[in-house]
C-alpha positions, 0 to 999 in steps of 0.5 A, a space after each residue: 587822167 591823173 597820176 593815180 586813179 585811186 580816188 575814182 576807183 575807191 569811191 565804187 566800194 569804199 570810204 577812205 577810212 575803210 580802204 585805209 583800215 583794210 591797208 593797215 594805214 591811217 586815213 590821213 596817210 591813205 588821203 595823202 596818196 589819194 590827193 597826190 601829196 605823197 607817194 604811195 608805196 609800191 607794196 601798197 599799190 600792189 595790194 590795191 590792185 589785188 583788192 580791186 582786181 585791176 591793173 597796177 598800170 591803170 592805178 598809177 596812170 601809166 595806161 588809160 585802160 584797165 584790165 582785170 588781173 588778180 595777183 598772188 602774194 608779192 614775191 621780191 624774188 620774182 620781181 628781182 628776176 624780172 628787173 634782171 631780165 629787163 636789164 639784160 634785154 635792154 643790154 644795160 649794165 647796173 649802173 646805166 639803167 639805174 642812171 637812166 631812171 634816177 637811182 643808184 647802182 646799189 639801189 638797183 642791185 638791191 631790187 634785182 637781188 630781190 633784197 629790197 621792194 622797188 619804189 614807186 617812183 623807180 617803178 613808174 620811171 622804169 615802165 615809162 622810159 622802157 614801156 614795160 608794164 608794172 604788172 609784169 615787173 611786179 610779177 602780176 602778169 606775163 604781158 611784158 609791155 604796156 598796152 595803152 
């Protein structure tokens, strides 16, 4: 399984131009995400998961099985709360968790306070390292852990 399942999923319903238009980006931008030459922003992964009613874990290639999930509107405060709860449950400081996923403490602080959307790279690093579902982190599911 590749890093992203974007092409496989998209081809069932849309052309690149159509999905790019829905997401409000240029077709070339979308194409670069699909071929893996650029990282898709986590906001766009969230939007795609809602459009397709599927798991962000599946779209990101974190798990091989898809489950139908319908998310609500993106909520940075909820994401921040979940990041705080994850960090506390692991018994880690902001510095420790940030360093464990390759970001700095101030960036983690901004994510945890709901000031900034967590990047796709940080999101996937956190999910892979600690087995947390990206759908849970993004507030799309109550199931905390990845079910491979």
